[in-house]
C-alpha positions, -999 to +999 in steps of 0.1 A: +709+478-060+742+487-076+748+523-085+754+512-121+729+484-124+692+494-126+667+473-108+647+451-131+610+447-124+585+421-136+548+427-140+532+433-107+565+443-089+571+476-072+600+497-060+605+529-040+610+562-059+629+593-048+606+621-039+621+644-064+623+649-102+622+617-122+618+608-158+600+578-172+612+568-206+591+546-229+608+530-259+591+510-286+601+496-320+571+513-337+551+545-331+528+545-301+507+572-284+517+575-248+497+592-221+499+600-184+469+605-161+471+621-126+445+603-105+427+609-072+416+582-047+387+572-069+410+565-098+398+594-119+414+627-130+403+659-114+399+675-148+412+674-183+444+692-172+455+660-155+460+642-188+493+646-206+498+633-241+509+644-276+481+670-279+486+684-244+522+680-234+520+695-199+497+691-169+478+722-159+504+731-132+534+720-153+546+693-128+542+665-154+553+670-190+560+649-221+589+653-245+605+632-272+593+610-299+564+586-305+588+556-302+612+572-276+593+595-252+599+609-218+574+618-190+592+643-167+576+642-132+582+664-102+569+641-075+573+667-047+551+692-066+521+669-070+489+682-054+479+664-022+448+650-038+468+632-065+473+596-054+486+580-086+501+589-120+492+562-144+512+557-176+497+541-207+498+539-244+476+530-274+483+521-310+464+514-342+483+481-342+481+452-317+510+449-292+523+419-310+526+440-341+542+470-322+568+447-306+584+448-271+581+480-252+608+491-227+602+513-197+630+531-177+628+552-146+655+578-144+668+603-120+689+627-140+710+604-163+709+575-139+686+546-147+670+535-114+649+507-127+638+491-160+609+469-172+602+452-205+567+446-218+568+414-239+547+416-270+545+378-275+509+367-280+495+401-269+466+414-291+456+444-271+458+479-287+461+498-254+482+490-224+483+505-189+521+502-184+529+514-149+520+538-122+537+561-097+517+559-064+518+572-029+523+548+000+526+560+036+538+594+025+563+581+000+562+575-037+566+541-053+566+527-089+547+496-100+551+478-133+515+468-144+515+457-181+477+454-181+458+452-214+429+475-221+401+471-246+398+498-272+422+527-280+432+561-265+396+574-263+381+546-241+413+544-221+411+582-213+374+580-206+381+551-182+403+576-162+375+602-163+388+625-190+361+642-210+368+636-247+356+659-275+335+641-301+347+662-331+379+678-342+380+716-346+365+727-379+391+725-407+391+722-445+410+693-462+423+699-497+434+670-520+466+687-532+489+717-524+488+747-546+518+757-566+545+778-549+544+815-554+572+831-574+591+856-552+617+878-570+631+899-541+667+890-535+688+892-503+723+878-498+724+850-472+754+842-450+753+805-441+780+804-414+772+779-387+763+794-354+767+782-318+738+771-296+716+795-277+704+792-242+668+792-251+647+764-238+637+734-260+605+727-241+572+726-260+548+755-254+520+752-228+487+741-243+457+762-233+431+744-212+401+732-232+366+723-219+373+688-233+403+670-247+406+664-285+425+633-293+427+639-331+460+641-348+463+651-384+489+634-406+496+650-440+504+624-466+505+622-504+468+616-506+459+641-478+484+668-485+469+700-471+446+714-445+431+748-440+428+764-405+399+789-404+406+826-402+412+841-368+422+875-355+448+859-333+463+824-339+484+826-308+519+811-306+524+786-335+552+761-328+569+739-353+588+709-340+614+688-359+621+656-340+637+623-350+641+589-334+671+586-311+675+549-319+684+533-352+655+517-372+675+499-399+672+465-381+645+464-356+653+429-346+688+438-333+694+451-298+688+488-293+719+509-298+730+545-292+714+576-307+712+572-344+743+550-341+741+533-375+735+564-395+771+574-397+805+557-397+824+579-372+820+577-334+783+582-323+792+610-299+796+633-329+760+626-337+739+635-367+729+672-369+694+678-383+686+715-386+652+731-391+648+764-408+622+786-426+621+811-455+596+838-447+577+861-471+560+891-455+530+910-469+552+940-475+573+920-499+603+915-476+618+880-475+642+865-450+656+833-437+656+817-403+681+789-395+711+782-372+735+786-400+746+823-400+732+829-366+698+838-381+675+830-352+649+856-361+624+874-338+589+869-326+580+905-317+594+921-348+597+911-384+599+884-396+578+873-366+594+838-367+621+826-342+643+795-339+645+786-303+679+768-303+702+747-324+707+711-313+741+705-328+745+670-313+712+654-324+710+640-289+685+664-273+652+646-267+625+668-282+644+680-312+643+716-326+616+742-324+605+771-346+579+796-332+556+818-353+538+848-338+502+841-348+491+875-335+510+889-365+497+864-391+481+892-411+517+905-417+529+872-431+524+859-467+541+825-463+563+805-440+583+778-459+597+751-436+627+730-444+652+708-427+687+695-437+712+671-424+742+694-416+764+665-404+762+628-407+751+604-435+720+617-453+694+590-448+660+603-440+643+570-437+666+559-408+661+592-390+623+585-387+620+623-387+587+639-381+576+676-382+547+686-360+529+719-362+512+730-330+485+757-334+465+765-302+430+750-301+438+729-332+448+693-335+485+687-340+495+685-377+524+662-386+543+650-416+570+624-417+604+627-434+609+592-445+606+592-483+638+610-494+666+597-516+695+585-494+720+609-508+700+642-507+704+660-474+679+689-479+641+684-473+614+710-482+588+700-457+557+722-457+543+757-464+521+778-442+503+801-466+481+831-456+449+827-476+428+857-468+436+854-432+433+816-429+464+793-426+467+768-454+492+741-443+506+723-474+528+692-473+558+693-497+583+665-487+606+670-516+644+664-513+673+684-528+711+685-529+712+718-509+697+752-502+703+766-537+686+737-555+656+740-532+654+777-536+655+774-574+627+747-574+604+771-555+615+804-570+625+822-538+654+841-555+679+842-526+717+844-532+735+816-513+770+811-500+784+778-490+785+775-452+812+758-431+819+750-395 
């Protein structure tokens, strides 16, 4: 096999793997729910910690993890760290649509940035809604990869149960509200310096998910019709993490060959990328307000006020996994509101083509997501959602409104900040 030419596998074919760190990339034209299962000789998981998916992005020992997007996701696998009892790692996906509606799915096996092998799952005439794509398996002390492409009846729940995962019947108790409440008027003012800051060295990896007695597959999507959800009061909500992610491939023409990262969203060379930034305005119970964003080097703090921290600034738009904001849920009683927003700092403002999604991870709760695909093409600022303290509970309210900039968004929601124009 040439150093520059990946080996192409057809269904049923296999090839040796390096006994090292590898990544398996799964690309699709539409959103799918990918999962990995670490299996023993009987074809079953040892426990729920052996399933890795959107609601539990790491195995119990951290040697298998998921990052990326629901149409461009990566499973990072440390093969040398797999327990001796693990014989296979099965890779699968499910969808509400049939495979013929989803479209072709591509699989790549990478070592670092080098693509070792590739496979394509053809969607023609396939009506299954779940597919076992491939597996990494042990053979005579070495690891190999097999392209399977086997259809499976049912969705993610029966697929997971097939591999021995215990699935919870009901989602955690939550209250759904038909519409968000009106934003509070906040009059305290503080000048804001919006100078762009450099990247930090903080990790972009999602937080570990605590082990549960059974896996919950539910995922809550906030829409115009289902615009808010209330999470019951707790003394400690743990580490709340907010992820802004976007598709690394253009979606303007799904029939054309796949191109580079967001390649058709801007006219200049794609290496300059499109820079989506996530930020938050925070109102504390003591009346203090502040802003968290990469502009102005305002990365915040988890252990002191405002109890919100931006992990890092992805200035290229090319880091799989996007950007993360963390909220200290132990200090939720000190917080009145966290107002989450995003803006396109560089590149053409076209939210629909970014296929952007914000997901809020609260320990022991289903992931809460809202998609940023409804904005006017020439408005770079998006007010995404509010997390409001309602007598100790967290009320998550979808906003999804678009503005010319920070100042216009501030005025619409009565925050009262003074803004200065930022520049590189």
